[in-house]
KOLDRENGU-454829 format. One record per residue (C-alpha): residue in three letters; y, z, x. Coordinates in nm, 3 decimals. Each point is the difference from the previous one (the first is absolute). Example, Ala and Ser with C-alpha at 12.3 -4.5 7.8 and 13.67 -1.06 7.14 Angstrom:
<rs>
R code      yy      zz      xx
R  ALA  -0.450   0.780   1.230
R  SER   0.344  -0.066   0.137
</rs>
This chain:
<rs>
R code      yy      zz      xx
R  UNK   2.391  -4.649  -1.664
R  UNK   0.258  -0.279  -0.006
R  UNK   0.363   0.108   0.000
R  UNK   0.236  -0.182  -0.236
R  UNK   0.332  -0.124   0.133
R  UNK   0.291   0.237  -0.057
R  UNK   0.223  -0.074  -0.297
R  UNK   0.323  -0.188   0.049
R  UNK   0.205   0.308  -0.089
R  UNK   0.166   0.147   0.308
R  UNK  -0.080   0.369   0.038
R  UNK   0.374   0.069   0.034
R  UNK   0.052  -0.111  -0.358
R  UNK   0.004   0.266  -0.272
R  UNK  -0.345   0.037  -0.158
R  UNK  -0.011  -0.049  -0.377
R  UNK  -0.273   0.263  -0.005
R  UNK   0.248   0.263   0.107
R  UNK   0.242  -0.105  -0.270
R  UNK   0.360   0.111   0.015
R  UNK  -0.070   0.351   0.130
R  UNK   0.217  -0.063   0.298
R  UNK  -0.019   0.073   0.367
R  UNK  -0.091   0.367  -0.045
R  UNK  -0.329  -0.084  -0.169
R  UNK  -0.075  -0.265   0.259
R  UNK   0.048   0.252   0.281
R  UNK  -0.218   0.255  -0.177
R  UNK  -0.267  -0.266  -0.043
R  UNK   0.012  -0.116   0.359
R  UNK   0.009   0.347   0.158
R  UNK  -0.265   0.170  -0.214
R  UNK  -0.266   0.192   0.193
R  UNK  -0.290  -0.206  -0.134
R  UNK  -0.090  -0.363  -0.042
R  UNK   0.127  -0.149  -0.330
R  UNK  -0.075  -0.338  -0.154
R  UNK   0.144  -0.143  -0.322
R  UNK  -0.199  -0.267  -0.178
R  UNK  -0.005  -0.154  -0.344
R  UNK  -0.283   0.024  -0.251
R  UNK  -0.162  -0.306   0.156
R  UNK  -0.014   0.183   0.333
R  UNK   0.266  -0.214   0.175
R  UNK   0.175   0.215   0.260
R  UNK   0.375  -0.004  -0.057
R  UNK   0.129   0.267   0.234
R  UNK  -0.129   0.216   0.285
R  UNK   0.156   0.257   0.227
R  UNK  -0.037   0.002   0.381
R  UNK  -0.262   0.274  -0.018
R  UNK  -0.225  -0.227  -0.211
R  UNK   0.042  -0.284   0.246
R  UNK  -0.094   0.232   0.289
R  UNK  -0.298   0.140  -0.188
R  UNK  -0.154  -0.341  -0.073
R  UNK   0.111  -0.162   0.327
R  UNK   0.206  -0.280  -0.160
R  UNK   0.362  -0.098   0.024
R  UNK   0.180   0.084  -0.320
R  UNK   0.050  -0.361  -0.096
R  UNK  -0.373  -0.068   0.049
R  UNK  -0.089   0.271  -0.251
R  UNK   0.236  -0.155  -0.255
R  UNK  -0.220  -0.310   0.005
R  UNK  -0.314   0.194  -0.102
R  UNK  -0.154   0.152  -0.308
R  UNK  -0.112   0.360  -0.002
R  UNK  -0.358  -0.122  -0.044
R  UNK   0.029  -0.161   0.346
R  UNK   0.041   0.349   0.144
R  UNK  -0.273   0.147  -0.219
R  UNK  -0.279  -0.259  -0.007
R  UNK  -0.283   0.252  -0.042
R  UNK   0.144   0.156  -0.318
R  UNK  -0.118  -0.286  -0.218
R  UNK   0.145  -0.160  -0.309
R  UNK  -0.180   0.232  -0.243
R  UNK   0.127   0.319   0.165
R  UNK   0.349  -0.151   0.033
R  UNK   0.013  -0.072  -0.373
R  UNK  -0.120   0.350  -0.082
R  UNK   0.269   0.150   0.225
R  UNK   0.262  -0.218  -0.167
R  UNK  -0.112   0.118  -0.348
R  UNK   0.027   0.362   0.116
R  UNK   0.341  -0.075   0.144
R  UNK   0.123  -0.151  -0.328
R  UNK  -0.141   0.294  -0.193
R  UNK   0.121   0.288   0.217
R  UNK   0.289  -0.158   0.185
R  UNK  -0.148   0.101   0.335
R  UNK  -0.336   0.008   0.171
R  UNK  -0.145   0.122   0.330
R  UNK  -0.309  -0.139   0.167
R  UNK  -0.157  -0.054   0.342
R  UNK  -0.102  -0.332   0.149
R  UNK  -0.084  -0.165   0.330
R  UNK   0.300  -0.216   0.093
R  UNK   0.025  -0.289   0.245
R  UNK   0.241  -0.030   0.291
R  UNK   0.117  -0.333   0.138
R  UNK  -0.231   0.057   0.299
R  UNK  -0.300   0.008  -0.235
R  UNK  -0.051   0.375   0.047
R  UNK  -0.095   0.198  -0.310
R  UNK   0.154   0.343  -0.057
R  UNK  -0.040   0.256  -0.281
R  UNK   0.311   0.057  -0.210
R  UNK   0.128   0.187  -0.302
R  UNK   0.223  -0.204  -0.235
R  UNK   0.235   0.164  -0.248
R  UNK   0.121  -0.266  -0.243
R  UNK   0.271   0.028  -0.266
R  UNK   0.148  -0.243  -0.252
R  UNK   0.371  -0.078   0.034
R  UNK   0.247  -0.201  -0.207
R  UNK   0.261  -0.175   0.219
R  UNK   0.209  -0.312  -0.057
R  UNK  -0.184  -0.074  -0.321
R  UNK  -0.333   0.002   0.183
R  UNK  -0.301   0.233  -0.023
R  UNK  -0.099   0.088   0.354
R  UNK  -0.260   0.208   0.175
R  UNK   0.122   0.231   0.276
R  UNK  -0.285   0.090   0.232
R  UNK   0.027   0.277   0.258
R  UNK  -0.276  -0.043   0.260
R  UNK  -0.126   0.287   0.214
R  UNK  -0.230  -0.063   0.295
R  UNK  -0.302   0.235  -0.022
R  UNK  -0.151  -0.091   0.337
R  UNK   0.101   0.322   0.173
R  UNK  -0.101   0.217  -0.293
R  UNK  -0.335  -0.175  -0.017
R  UNK  -0.050   0.044   0.373
R  UNK   0.077   0.372  -0.025
R  UNK  -0.233   0.033  -0.299
R  UNK  -0.276  -0.172   0.195
R  UNK   0.059   0.228   0.297
R  UNK  -0.001   0.306  -0.226
R  UNK  -0.322  -0.113  -0.166
R  UNK  -0.156  -0.056   0.341
R  UNK   0.122   0.340   0.120
R  UNK  -0.142   0.175  -0.305
R  UNK  -0.338  -0.164   0.054
R  UNK  -0.021   0.013   0.382
R  UNK  -0.019   0.251   0.281
R  UNK   0.329   0.002   0.198
R  UNK  -0.170   0.058   0.337
R  UNK  -0.279  -0.260  -0.007
R  UNK   0.138  -0.225  -0.280
R  UNK  -0.347   0.007  -0.156
R  UNK  -0.054   0.062  -0.372
R  UNK   0.029   0.367  -0.089
R  UNK  -0.205   0.220  -0.233
R  UNK   0.183  -0.126  -0.310
R  UNK  -0.080  -0.367   0.066
R  UNK  -0.355   0.087   0.106
R  UNK  -0.054   0.179  -0.331
R  UNK   0.112  -0.312  -0.190
R  UNK  -0.239  -0.223   0.195
R  UNK  -0.279   0.253  -0.029
R  UNK   0.051   0.006  -0.377
R  UNK  -0.035  -0.381  -0.002
R  UNK  -0.325   0.026   0.198
R  UNK  -0.135   0.262  -0.241
R  UNK   0.089  -0.221  -0.296
R  UNK  -0.180  -0.292   0.161
R  UNK  -0.312   0.215   0.052
R  UNK   0.009   0.108  -0.364
R  UNK   0.031  -0.358  -0.130
R  UNK  -0.269  -0.154   0.220
R  UNK  -0.343   0.161   0.022
R  UNK  -0.121   0.042   0.357
R  UNK   0.345  -0.032   0.156
R  UNK   0.067   0.254   0.276
R  UNK   0.296   0.084   0.220
R  UNK   0.036   0.229   0.302
R  UNK   0.274   0.252   0.076
R  UNK   0.013   0.143   0.352
R  UNK   0.233   0.281   0.105
R  UNK   0.060  -0.004   0.375
R  UNK   0.127   0.321   0.161
R  UNK   0.116  -0.032   0.361
R  UNK  -0.149   0.288   0.198
R  UNK   0.221   0.232   0.210
R  UNK   0.332  -0.163  -0.090
R  UNK   0.156   0.346  -0.012
R  UNK  -0.093   0.049   0.365
R  UNK   0.167  -0.330   0.090
R  UNK   0.317   0.111  -0.180
R  UNK  -0.005   0.339   0.172
R  UNK  -0.068  -0.130   0.351
R  UNK   0.180  -0.337   0.007
R  UNK   0.259   0.046  -0.276
R  UNK   0.035  -0.132  -0.353
R  UNK   0.139  -0.342   0.111
R  UNK  -0.331  -0.052   0.182
R  UNK  -0.190   0.106  -0.312
R  UNK   0.204  -0.243  -0.209
R  UNK  -0.084  -0.282   0.241
R  UNK  -0.369   0.085  -0.032
R  UNK   0.026  -0.020  -0.380
R  UNK   0.173  -0.340   0.015
R  UNK  -0.267  -0.137   0.234
R  UNK  -0.277   0.139  -0.221
R  UNK   0.154  -0.162  -0.306
R  UNK   0.019  -0.335   0.176
R  UNK  -0.358   0.022   0.128
R  UNK  -0.133   0.090  -0.342
R  UNK   0.185  -0.291  -0.160
R  UNK  -0.155  -0.235   0.257
R  UNK  -0.349   0.095  -0.123
R  UNK   0.067  -0.099  -0.360
R  UNK  -0.119  -0.295  -0.202
R  UNK   0.228  -0.175  -0.253
R  UNK   0.033   0.220  -0.306
R  UNK  -0.058   0.326   0.191
R  UNK   0.264   0.273   0.007
R  UNK   0.082   0.236   0.285
R  UNK   0.240   0.283  -0.080
R  UNK   0.136   0.310   0.167
R  UNK  -0.030   0.302  -0.225
R  UNK   0.156   0.285   0.197
R  UNK  -0.013   0.150   0.346
R  UNK  -0.287  -0.148   0.196
R  UNK  -0.190  -0.130  -0.304
R  UNK  -0.036  -0.370  -0.082
R  UNK  -0.190  -0.173  -0.279
R  UNK  -0.190  -0.329  -0.004
R  UNK  -0.094  -0.158  -0.335
R  UNK  -0.244  -0.291  -0.015
R  UNK  -0.018  -0.138  -0.352
R  UNK  -0.350  -0.149   0.022
R  UNK  -0.298   0.143   0.193
R  UNK  -0.374  -0.024  -0.037
R  UNK  -0.054   0.370   0.061
R  UNK   0.005   0.274   0.260
R  UNK  -0.113  -0.231   0.282
R  UNK   0.315  -0.210  -0.041
R  UNK   0.217   0.313  -0.003
R  UNK  -0.160   0.126   0.321
R  UNK   0.063  -0.336   0.166
R  UNK   0.370   0.036  -0.085
R  UNK   0.001   0.354   0.143
R  UNK  -0.166  -0.118   0.321
R  UNK   0.259  -0.277   0.041
R  UNK   0.273   0.260  -0.042
R  UNK  -0.160   0.228   0.259
R  UNK  -0.029  -0.284   0.252
R  UNK   0.365  -0.096  -0.054
R  UNK   0.117   0.358   0.053
R  UNK  -0.209   0.047   0.315
R  UNK   0.205  -0.260   0.187
R  UNK   0.211   0.207   0.245
R  UNK   0.366   0.047  -0.091
R  UNK   0.274   0.095   0.248
R  UNK   0.259   0.236  -0.148
R  UNK   0.268   0.183   0.200
R  UNK  -0.178  -0.097   0.320
R  UNK  -0.334   0.143  -0.117
R  UNK  -0.310  -0.200  -0.088
R  UNK  -0.147   0.111  -0.331
R  UNK  -0.329  -0.092  -0.165
R  UNK   0.017   0.078  -0.369
R  UNK  -0.278   0.117  -0.226
R  UNK  -0.001   0.032  -0.376
R  UNK  -0.175   0.191  -0.275
R  UNK  -0.085  -0.234  -0.289
R  UNK  -0.080   0.096  -0.357
R  UNK  -0.143  -0.273  -0.222
R  UNK  -0.045  -0.059  -0.372
R  UNK  -0.189  -0.288  -0.159
R  UNK   0.185  -0.080  -0.322
R  UNK  -0.193  -0.053  -0.322
R  UNK   0.073  -0.024  -0.375
R  UNK  -0.034   0.378  -0.045
R  UNK   0.338   0.045   0.167
R  UNK   0.272   0.008  -0.265
R  UNK   0.293   0.103   0.212
R  UNK   0.141  -0.087   0.344
R  UNK   0.066   0.367   0.073
R  UNK  -0.365   0.089  -0.056
R  UNK  -0.104  -0.264   0.250
R  UNK   0.257   0.120   0.254
R  UNK  -0.114   0.360  -0.050
R  UNK  -0.360  -0.089   0.077
R  UNK   0.096  -0.199   0.310
R  UNK   0.214   0.290   0.116
R  UNK  -0.291   0.239  -0.051
R  UNK  -0.218  -0.223   0.219
R  UNK   0.278  -0.016   0.261
R  UNK   0.025   0.379   0.007
R  UNK  -0.375   0.019   0.051
R  UNK   0.021  -0.244   0.294
R  UNK   0.274   0.211   0.160
R  UNK  -0.187   0.326  -0.054
R  UNK  -0.301  -0.146   0.184
R  UNK   0.215  -0.044   0.309
R  UNK   0.176  -0.330  -0.068
R  UNK  -0.074  -0.342   0.139
R  UNK  -0.256  -0.081  -0.268
R  UNK  -0.055  -0.169  -0.337
R  UNK  -0.094   0.182  -0.320
R  UNK  -0.084  -0.161  -0.334
R  UNK   0.099   0.206  -0.303
R  UNK  -0.280   0.181  -0.182
R  UNK   0.054   0.189  -0.328
R  UNK  -0.108   0.332   0.153
R  UNK   0.299  -0.009   0.234
R  UNK   0.230   0.110  -0.283
R  UNK  -0.144   0.348   0.005
R  UNK   0.064   0.031   0.373
R  UNK   0.357  -0.125  -0.050
R  UNK   0.063   0.258  -0.272
R  UNK  -0.139   0.275   0.223
R  UNK   0.227  -0.120   0.279
R  UNK   0.306   0.034  -0.223
R  UNK  -0.108   0.345  -0.117
R  UNK  -0.053   0.120   0.356
R  UNK   0.331  -0.148   0.111
R  UNK   0.183   0.186  -0.276
R  UNK  -0.177   0.332   0.065
R  UNK   0.054  -0.022   0.377
R  UNK   0.377   0.021  -0.041
R  UNK  -0.019   0.374  -0.063
R  UNK  -0.318   0.087   0.190
R  UNK   0.179   0.195   0.276
R  UNK   0.240   0.176  -0.235
R  UNK  -0.286   0.104  -0.232
R  UNK  -0.198   0.132   0.301
R  UNK  -0.307  -0.205  -0.090
R  UNK  -0.086  -0.100   0.356
R  UNK  -0.264   0.191   0.194
R  UNK  -0.076  -0.009   0.371
R  UNK  -0.349   0.012   0.149
R  UNK  -0.098   0.001   0.366
R  UNK  -0.309  -0.155   0.160
R  UNK  -0.106   0.149   0.334
R  UNK  -0.028  -0.214   0.314
R  UNK  -0.246   0.144   0.249
R  UNK   0.004  -0.015   0.380
R  UNK  -0.350  -0.120   0.090
R  UNK   0.004   0.156   0.344
R  UNK   0.082   0.352  -0.121
R  UNK  -0.120  -0.032  -0.360
R  UNK   0.320   0.158  -0.138
R  UNK   0.271  -0.110  -0.244
R  UNK   0.292  -0.145   0.195
R  UNK   0.184  -0.186  -0.274
R  UNK   0.040  -0.014  -0.378
R  UNK   0.089  -0.320  -0.180
R  UNK   0.227   0.059  -0.301
R  UNK  -0.120  -0.183  -0.311
R  UNK   0.208  -0.005  -0.317
R  UNK  -0.144   0.021  -0.352
R  UNK   0.168  -0.022  -0.338
R  UNK  -0.090   0.252  -0.270
R  UNK   0.071  -0.233  -0.291
R  UNK   0.064   0.191  -0.326
R  UNK  -0.237  -0.229  -0.195
R  UNK  -0.230  -0.169   0.249
R  UNK  -0.074   0.291   0.229
R  UNK  -0.005  -0.012   0.379
R  UNK   0.078  -0.350   0.129
R  UNK  -0.083  -0.124   0.350
R  UNK   0.259  -0.195   0.202
R  UNK  -0.151  -0.338  -0.089
R  UNK   0.088   0.063  -0.365
R  UNK   0.373   0.049   0.046
R  UNK   0.132  -0.056   0.355
R  UNK  -0.005  -0.386  -0.025
R  UNK   0.214   0.031  -0.314
R  UNK   0.233   0.247   0.176
R  UNK   0.036  -0.236   0.295
R  UNK   0.069  -0.304  -0.219
R  UNK   0.265   0.183  -0.207
R  UNK   0.188   0.177   0.280
R  UNK  -0.122   0.351  -0.086
R  UNK  -0.211   0.037   0.313
R  UNK   0.284   0.141   0.210
R  UNK   0.039   0.309  -0.219
R  UNK  -0.376   0.061  -0.005
R  UNK  -0.035  -0.033   0.377
R  UNK   0.297   0.232   0.057
R  UNK  -0.172   0.261  -0.220
R  UNK  -0.330  -0.039   0.186
R  UNK   0.168   0.029   0.340
R  UNK   0.187   0.316  -0.096
R  UNK  -0.304   0.168  -0.159
R  UNK  -0.224  -0.088   0.295
R  UNK   0.254   0.138   0.247
R  UNK   0.027   0.325  -0.194
R  UNK  -0.379   0.051   0.001
R  UNK  -0.027  -0.093   0.366
R  UNK   0.267   0.255   0.094
R  UNK  -0.185   0.266  -0.199
R  UNK  -0.330  -0.079   0.181
R  UNK   0.178  -0.003   0.334
R  UNK   0.148   0.343  -0.073
R  UNK  -0.343   0.139  -0.096
R  UNK  -0.242  -0.171   0.236
R  UNK   0.228  -0.069   0.300
R  UNK  -0.170  -0.228   0.255
R  UNK  -0.296  -0.052  -0.234
R  UNK   0.220  -0.155  -0.270
R  UNK  -0.052  -0.377  -0.048
R  UNK   0.277  -0.251  -0.025
R  UNK   0.062  -0.193  -0.325
R  UNK  -0.004  -0.377  -0.048
R  UNK   0.207  -0.170  -0.268
R  UNK  -0.038  -0.362  -0.108
R  UNK   0.309  -0.223   0.004
R  UNK   0.019  -0.309  -0.223
R  UNK   0.157  -0.338   0.066
R  UNK   0.296   0.113  -0.214
R  UNK   0.088   0.266   0.256
R  UNK  -0.125  -0.108   0.340
R  UNK   0.276  -0.254   0.068
R  UNK   0.287   0.209  -0.140
R  UNK   0.219   0.209   0.230
R  UNK   0.018   0.261  -0.277
R  UNK  -0.355   0.102   0.095
R  UNK   0.125   0.136   0.333
R  UNK   0.270   0.201  -0.176
R  UNK  -0.248   0.132  -0.257
R  UNK  -0.252   0.113   0.262
R  UNK   0.268   0.173   0.206
R  UNK   0.135   0.174  -0.311
R  UNK  -0.345   0.122  -0.107
R  UNK  -0.084   0.126   0.349
R  UNK   0.332   0.184   0.015
R  UNK  -0.037   0.153  -0.347
R  UNK  -0.357   0.124   0.063
R  UNK   0.035   0.090   0.371
R  UNK  -0.311  -0.209   0.067
R  UNK  -0.042  -0.124   0.357
R  UNK   0.004  -0.384   0.016
R  UNK  -0.329   0.001   0.191
R  UNK  -0.171   0.152  -0.307
R  UNK   0.074  -0.311  -0.210
R  UNK  -0.171  -0.338   0.015
R  UNK   0.099  -0.303  -0.205
R  UNK  -0.269  -0.253  -0.091
R  UNK   0.095  -0.366  -0.048
R  UNK  -0.225  -0.290  -0.098
R  UNK   0.017  -0.347   0.151
R  UNK   0.096  -0.156  -0.333
R  UNK   0.294   0.240  -0.037
R  UNK   0.161  -0.141   0.314
R  UNK  -0.058  -0.370  -0.040
R  UNK   0.306  -0.071  -0.217
R  UNK   0.259   0.135   0.246
R  UNK  -0.173   0.078   0.330
R  UNK   0.321   0.023   0.205
R  UNK   0.157   0.251  -0.238
R  UNK  -0.324   0.201  -0.019
R  UNK  -0.021   0.005   0.381
R  UNK   0.354   0.138   0.025
R  UNK  -0.069   0.276  -0.256
R  UNK  -0.333   0.107   0.149
R  UNK   0.142   0.001   0.353
R  UNK   0.281   0.234  -0.106
R  UNK  -0.252   0.234  -0.160
R  UNK  -0.219   0.005   0.314
R  UNK   0.310   0.070   0.210
R  UNK   0.054   0.310  -0.217
R  UNK  -0.351   0.125   0.066
R  UNK  -0.173  -0.117  -0.320
R  UNK  -0.347  -0.150   0.043
R  UNK  -0.073  -0.346  -0.149
R  UNK  -0.346  -0.136  -0.092
R  UNK  -0.115  -0.350  -0.095
R  UNK  -0.206   0.051  -0.315
R  UNK  -0.291  -0.207  -0.139
R  UNK  -0.024  -0.215   0.313
R  UNK  -0.216  -0.302  -0.077
R  UNK   0.074  -0.014  -0.372
R  UNK   0.303  -0.226   0.031
R  UNK   0.128  -0.239   0.263
R  UNK  -0.146   0.191   0.299
R  UNK   0.274  -0.138   0.222
R  UNK  -0.020   0.133   0.355
R  UNK   0.375  -0.050   0.011
R  UNK   0.043   0.322  -0.199
R  UNK  -0.207   0.198   0.248
R  UNK   0.185  -0.152   0.293
R  UNK   0.360   0.022  -0.125
R  UNK   0.008   0.294  -0.240
R  UNK   0.016   0.364   0.113
R  UNK  -0.335   0.110  -0.145
R  UNK  -0.179   0.296   0.152
R  UNK  -0.293  -0.010  -0.242
R  UNK  -0.220  -0.268  -0.154
R  UNK  -0.200   0.050  -0.322
R  UNK  -0.290  -0.243  -0.044
R  UNK  -0.061  -0.124  -0.353
R  UNK  -0.309   0.138  -0.175
R  UNK  -0.147  -0.352  -0.023
R  UNK  -0.102   0.020   0.369
R  UNK  -0.156   0.346  -0.013
R  UNK  -0.320  -0.109  -0.181
R  UNK  -0.325  -0.062   0.184
R  UNK   0.003  -0.382   0.006
R  UNK  -0.045  -0.139   0.354
R  UNK   0.318  -0.208  -0.010
R  UNK   0.201   0.295  -0.131
R  UNK  -0.123   0.220   0.284
R  UNK   0.087  -0.269   0.255
R  UNK   0.352  -0.033  -0.141
R  UNK   0.040   0.377  -0.012
R  UNK  -0.111   0.031   0.365
R  UNK   0.252  -0.268   0.103
R  UNK   0.287   0.161  -0.188
R  UNK  -0.081   0.342   0.146
R  UNK   0.001  -0.147   0.350
R  UNK   0.330  -0.178  -0.071
R  UNK   0.155   0.322  -0.126
R  UNK  -0.107   0.188   0.311
R  UNK   0.143  -0.272   0.223
R  UNK   0.333   0.029  -0.184
R  UNK  -0.003   0.376   0.021
R  UNK  -0.009   0.067  -0.377
R  UNK  -0.222   0.236  -0.195
R  UNK  -0.260  -0.176  -0.218
R  UNK  -0.096   0.141  -0.341
R  UNK  -0.293  -0.135  -0.206
R  UNK   0.069   0.003  -0.375
R  UNK  -0.261   0.004  -0.275
R  UNK  -0.264   0.218   0.165
R  UNK  -0.228   0.057  -0.299
R  UNK  -0.328   0.119   0.155
R  UNK  -0.152   0.181   0.293
R  UNK  -0.109  -0.339   0.135
R  UNK   0.360  -0.128  -0.011
R  UNK   0.118   0.309   0.183
R  UNK  -0.263  -0.034   0.272
R  UNK   0.081  -0.371   0.041
R  UNK   0.379   0.036   0.040
R  UNK  -0.051   0.296   0.233
R  UNK  -0.238  -0.203   0.217
R  UNK   0.242  -0.292   0.011
R  UNK   0.275   0.219   0.141
R  UNK   0.235   0.057  -0.296
R  UNK   0.211   0.310   0.064
R  UNK   0.058   0.085  -0.366
R  UNK  -0.178  -0.058  -0.332
R  UNK   0.093   0.029  -0.367
R  UNK  -0.207  -0.036  -0.317
R  UNK  -0.178   0.167  -0.289
R  UNK  -0.292   0.107   0.221
R  UNK   0.243   0.226   0.187
R  UNK   0.216   0.109  -0.294
R  UNK   0.140  -0.126  -0.324
R  UNK   0.377   0.024  -0.056
R  UNK   0.106   0.359  -0.073
R  UNK   0.312   0.161  -0.141
R  UNK   0.220   0.210   0.225
R  UNK  -0.155   0.334  -0.095
R  UNK  -0.353  -0.130   0.062
R  UNK   0.106  -0.136   0.339
R  UNK   0.140   0.342   0.091
R  UNK  -0.333   0.161  -0.086
R  UNK  -0.192  -0.265   0.195
R  UNK   0.217   0.042   0.309
R  UNK  -0.053   0.375  -0.015
R  UNK  -0.377  -0.060   0.028
R  UNK   0.049  -0.214   0.314
R  UNK  -0.293  -0.232  -0.082
R  UNK  -0.163  -0.228   0.257
R  UNK  -0.183  -0.330  -0.042
</rs>
């Protein structure tokens, strides 16, 4: 934009635009808070205050050589005429426009214009307010509303908007498909508990960045809440494309990550939905993806699950069980059964494993598989395990009082929720004190998978329990990671071999023989689980297992039935 030469009038001369108002009005004009320009109806600028000069980046005399249209080139002649008509009609008008500084920079502004009569002239007084800061704050607020503050990814709200667009596209174009993947980072709670929440936050930021790196143009990655992310691809051919995206995500997450001095390899549970015209609502699509994600987690995590309509029923049952579990202890709906464990050398019962059941008011007697995973996922497992431990200790004390040296010990299972928490030590000590049960009469059974999240914390807890005289067994050996590290480092005095190795297959027998030998070398008692026939019993006895457990020996019994059985002193 060319700048006209300043007028010949010296700025020290009185301005005719200000008329004869005197020095007071001039001072008010010059010291006003905002930028003010006076121009005639042709747009020629007649007077400006220092604030206007500073706002536009001109000297005051340079502005006096311009027209207002020079500062507002984008407004256009048509809009300028319309504003002038409104000004003549109402006497004042307010509008926004992009104005031009001397440097060429454009800035948003609000102009409040009024008509004035001064010195026989009709003038326009324009007060100009720079909206740059307000616009910046509005942009930041809009970004904050639509983004996750930790990862700076889109949040659920923005994802819903983009998902709605994808659904609309599928409805308008036959055959168009999109894919929605919910990615749940496995064991993030364990990272928070063991390394601290700052470490967990760092993991989430890295995950967000790695997911974004896998995207194509037009894809969306969002963080929904907690450890759950979403990936939306607007155009896929079908389930094969969605699985390829999931596999890329898994490979990206498997790259080791160092956090708080620890190397972590992340895994994820992924629930997938293939979008189609039948979806009418973003929330329905999110619900189905979440249902598939829950299914992936319930299967142990680290896997992909594609949504199927039948999953809704399982999700509804999950919610019903979760709600009913909240009062299961208070309503006295839990029942405790005991399955005998037999010493194969003497043929007598030496131990009883406590097994909890739920007498559901509508569905009848439920086995642990039907409700314990829900209890563990929702934080209700601690109360259930405390109840089991106390009931088992009470029964064991009663058998000890009646059968003396012939009374078996009791074994209680401990979940991953409890095994790494110091509260377990306090709970066990409290129960033993309340029931007067000797610590040697109690054994705690822990699976490999229960310890993998926080092995150091679990080691500390189990060591304290062993130091207090409580026995500790490694349960279901061979069903999980089968890490010899657990046998070497942890204070186990018993090893229970998973039922999968008790069958008659040659390889199973070879593995069973090896594990039995390993247990003997380590000085731990070996128990074979899942003995279902006389052949199984003969096999595990021949291979050198000290103890055996299974339906061939006895089904789980309630406390009264166990008392009657012990009184008979059976032998196998």
